[in-house]
MARSE-590349 format. One line per 3 residues: number of its first residue (from 1); their letters; for each residue x, y, z of N, C-alpha, C. Coordinates in Angstrom, 1 decimal. Layout:
N
NUM = a = X Y Z X Y Z X Y Z ~ ...;
***
This chain:
90
1 = maf = -15.9 -3.1 76.3 -14.9 -4.0 75.7 -14.8 -3.6 74.2 ~ -13.6 -3.4 73.7 -13.4 -3.1 72.3 -13.6 -4.3 71.5 ~ -14.0 -4.1 70.2 -14.2 -5.2 69.3 -12.9 -5.9 69.1;
4 = ghr = -12.9 -7.2 69.2 -11.7 -8.1 69.0 -10.9 -8.3 70.2 ~ -11.2 -7.6 71.3 -10.5 -7.7 72.6 -11.0 -9.0 73.3 ~ -10.1 -9.7 73.8 -10.5 -11.0 74.5 -10.0 -10.9 75.9;
7 = edr = -10.9 -11.1 76.9 -10.5 -11.1 78.3 -10.0 -12.5 78.6 ~ -9.1 -12.5 79.6 -8.6 -13.8 80.1 -9.6 -14.3 81.1 ~ -10.6 -15.1 80.6 -11.6 -15.7 81.5 -11.3 -17.2 81.6;
10 = hap = -11.6 -17.7 82.7 -11.5 -19.2 82.8 -12.6 -19.7 83.7 ~ -12.7 -21.0 83.7 -13.8 -21.6 84.5 -13.6 -21.3 85.9 ~ -14.7 -21.0 86.7 -14.6 -20.7 88.1 -14.0 -21.8 88.9;
13 = dcp = -14.1 -23.0 88.5 -13.6 -24.1 89.3 -12.1 -24.4 88.9 ~ -11.6 -23.7 88.0 -10.2 -23.9 87.6 -9.3 -22.8 88.2 ~ -8.4 -23.1 89.2 -7.7 -22.1 89.9 -6.6 -21.5 89.0;
16 = vpp = -6.2 -22.1 87.9 -5.1 -21.5 87.1 -5.7 -21.1 85.7 ~ -5.4 -19.9 85.3 -5.8 -19.4 84.0 -5.3 -20.3 82.9 ~ -6.0 -20.5 81.8 -5.6 -21.4 80.7 -4.2 -21.1 80.1;
19 = rll = -3.8 -19.8 80.0 -2.5 -19.5 79.5 -1.4 -20.0 80.4 ~ -1.6 -20.1 81.7 -0.6 -20.6 82.6 -0.5 -22.1 82.4 ~ -1.6 -22.8 82.2 -1.6 -24.2 82.0 -0.8 -24.6 80.7;
22 = war = -1.0 -23.7 79.7 -0.3 -23.9 78.4 1.2 -23.7 78.7 ~ 1.6 -22.7 79.4 3.0 -22.4 79.6 3.6 -23.6 80.5 ~ 2.9 -24.1 81.4 3.4 -25.2 82.2 3.6 -26.4 81.4;
25 = smt = 2.7 -26.7 80.4 2.9 -27.9 79.6 4.1 -27.7 78.7 ~ 4.6 -26.5 78.4 5.7 -26.4 77.5 7.0 -26.7 78.2 ~ 7.0 -26.8 79.5 8.2 -27.0 80.3 8.4 -28.5 80.7;
28 = qsa = 7.4 -29.3 80.4 7.5 -30.7 80.8 8.5 -31.5 79.9 ~ 9.1 -32.5 80.5 10.1 -33.3 79.8 9.4 -34.1 78.7 ~ 10.2 -34.7 77.8 9.7 -35.5 76.7 9.0 -36.7 77.3;
31 = pet = 7.9 -37.2 76.6 7.1 -38.3 77.2 7.9 -39.6 77.2 ~ 8.8 -39.8 76.3 9.5 -41.1 76.3 11.0 -40.8 75.8 ~ 11.9 -41.4 76.4 13.3 -41.2 76.1 13.9 -42.6 75.6;
34 = irt = 14.5 -42.6 74.5 15.1 -43.8 74.0 16.6 -43.6 73.7 ~ 17.4 -44.4 74.3 18.9 -44.3 74.1 19.2 -45.2 72.9 ~ 20.0 -44.7 72.0 20.4 -45.4 70.8 21.9 -45.3 70.5;
37 = pkt = 22.5 -46.3 69.9 23.9 -46.2 69.5 24.0 -45.5 68.1 ~ 22.9 -45.3 67.4 23.0 -44.8 66.0 22.6 -43.3 66.0 ~ 23.2 -42.6 65.1 22.9 -41.2 64.9 21.7 -40.9 64.0;
40 = ria = 21.4 -41.9 63.2 20.2 -41.8 62.2 19.2 -42.9 62.6 ~ 18.0 -42.4 63.0 17.0 -43.3 63.5 15.7 -43.0 62.8 ~ 14.8 -44.0 62.7 13.4 -43.8 62.2 12.4 -43.8 63.4;
43 = cdg = 11.4 -43.0 63.3 10.4 -43.0 64.3 9.0 -43.0 63.6 ~ 8.1 -43.9 64.0 6.8 -44.0 63.5 5.7 -43.9 64.6 ~ 6.2 -43.6 65.8 5.3 -43.5 67.0 4.7 -44.7 67.6;
46 = tgd = 5.2 -45.9 67.1 4.7 -47.1 67.6 5.7 -47.8 68.5 ~ 5.2 -48.9 69.1 6.1 -49.7 69.9 6.8 -50.7 69.1 ~ 7.2 -51.8 69.7 8.0 -52.9 69.0 7.1 -53.8 68.2;
49 = gla = 5.8 -53.7 68.4 4.9 -54.7 67.7 3.9 -54.0 66.8 ~ 3.2 -54.9 65.9 2.2 -54.3 65.1 0.9 -54.0 65.8 ~ 0.8 -54.4 67.0 -0.4 -54.1 67.8 -0.6 -52.6 68.0;
52 = daa = 0.6 -51.9 68.1 0.6 -50.5 68.3 0.5 -49.6 67.0 ~ 0.4 -50.2 65.9 0.5 -49.5 64.6 -0.6 -48.5 64.4 ~ -1.8 -48.8 64.9 -2.9 -47.8 64.7 -2.7 -46.5 65.5;
55 = lgh = -1.8 -46.6 66.5 -1.6 -45.4 67.3 -0.4 -44.6 66.9 ~ 0.2 -44.9 65.8 1.5 -44.3 65.4 1.3 -43.0 64.5 ~ 2.3 -42.6 63.8 2.3 -41.5 62.9 3.2 -41.9 61.7;
58 = prv = 3.2 -41.0 60.7 4.0 -41.3 59.5 5.5 -41.5 59.9 ~ 6.2 -42.4 59.3 7.6 -42.7 59.6 8.4 -41.5 59.2 ~ 9.3 -41.0 60.1 10.2 -39.9 59.8 11.6 -40.4 60.2;
61 = wle = 12.6 -39.9 59.4 14.0 -40.2 59.7 14.5 -39.0 60.5 ~ 15.2 -39.3 61.6 15.8 -38.2 62.4 17.3 -38.4 62.5 ~ 18.0 -37.3 62.6 19.5 -37.3 62.7 19.9 -36.7 64.0;
64 = idp = 20.6 -37.4 64.8 21.1 -36.8 66.1 22.4 -36.0 65.8 ~ 22.3 -34.8 66.2 23.5 -33.9 66.1 24.5 -34.2 67.2 ~ 25.7 -34.6 66.9 26.7 -35.0 67.9 27.0 -33.9 68.9;
67 = etg = 26.8 -32.6 68.5 27.0 -31.5 69.5 26.0 -31.4 70.6 ~ 24.7 -31.8 70.3 23.7 -31.8 71.3 23.5 -33.2 71.9 ~ 23.7 -34.2 71.1 23.6 -35.6 71.6 22.1 -36.1 71.6;
70 = fvd = 21.2 -35.4 71.1 19.8 -35.9 71.1 19.0 -35.3 70.0 ~ 17.8 -35.9 69.7 16.9 -35.3 68.7 15.5 -35.7 69.2 ~ 14.5 -34.8 69.0 13.1 -35.0 69.4 12.3 -35.2 68.1;
73 = cgy = 11.4 -36.2 68.2 10.4 -36.4 67.1 9.4 -35.3 67.1 ~ 9.2 -34.7 65.9 8.2 -33.7 65.8 6.8 -34.1 65.9 ~ 6.5 -35.4 65.8 5.1 -35.9 65.9 4.8 -36.4 67.3;
76 = cdr = 5.6 -37.2 67.9 5.2 -37.8 69.1 6.1 -37.3 70.3 ~ 7.0 -36.5 70.1 7.9 -35.9 71.1 8.8 -36.9 71.8 ~ 9.0 -38.1 71.2 10.0 -39.0 71.8 11.3 -38.3 71.6;
79 = rfi = 12.2 -38.5 72.6 13.5 -38.0 72.6 14.5 -39.2 72.4 ~ 15.3 -39.1 71.4 16.3 -40.1 71.1 17.7 -39.5 71.5 ~ 18.4 -40.3 72.4 19.6 -39.8 73.0 20.7 -40.7 72.5;
82 = lig = 21.8 -40.2 72.0 22.9 -40.9 71.5 23.7 -41.5 72.7 ~ 23.9 -42.8 72.7 24.6 -43.5 73.8 26.0 -43.0 73.8 ~ 26.5 -42.5 74.9 27.9 -42.0 75.0 28.0 -40.6 74.6;
85 = gva = 26.9 -40.0 74.1 26.9 -38.6 73.6 26.8 -37.6 74.8 ~ 26.8 -36.3 74.4 26.7 -35.2 75.3 25.5 -35.3 76.3 ~ 24.4 -35.7 75.7 23.1 -35.7 76.5 22.9 -37.0 77.3;
88 = drg = 23.8 -38.0 77.1 23.6 -39.3 77.7 24.1 -39.2 79.2 ~ 23.2 -39.5 80.1 23.5 -39.5 81.5 23.4 -40.9 82.1 ~ 23.2 -41.9 81.3 23.0 -43.2 81.8 24.1 -44.1 81.6;
***
């Protein structure tokens, strides 16, 4: 083996190599979808109450592009969909 070369090894009890597990995780849907009538929304990763505040992230302001109809939070991956927009199927 050459210096710096890494073989694709995985645990013998794991039938799928780690790189395939990573690729599979990149194709999963957003963990939570929130429909909203506003194009500008704030996300802090918490629920509706203060009990969830310890599980959140810094508050970020997101803008929904009317051409796509949705925006994803870069921290928690929540997807915000504009009601009546292109991405709204409900």
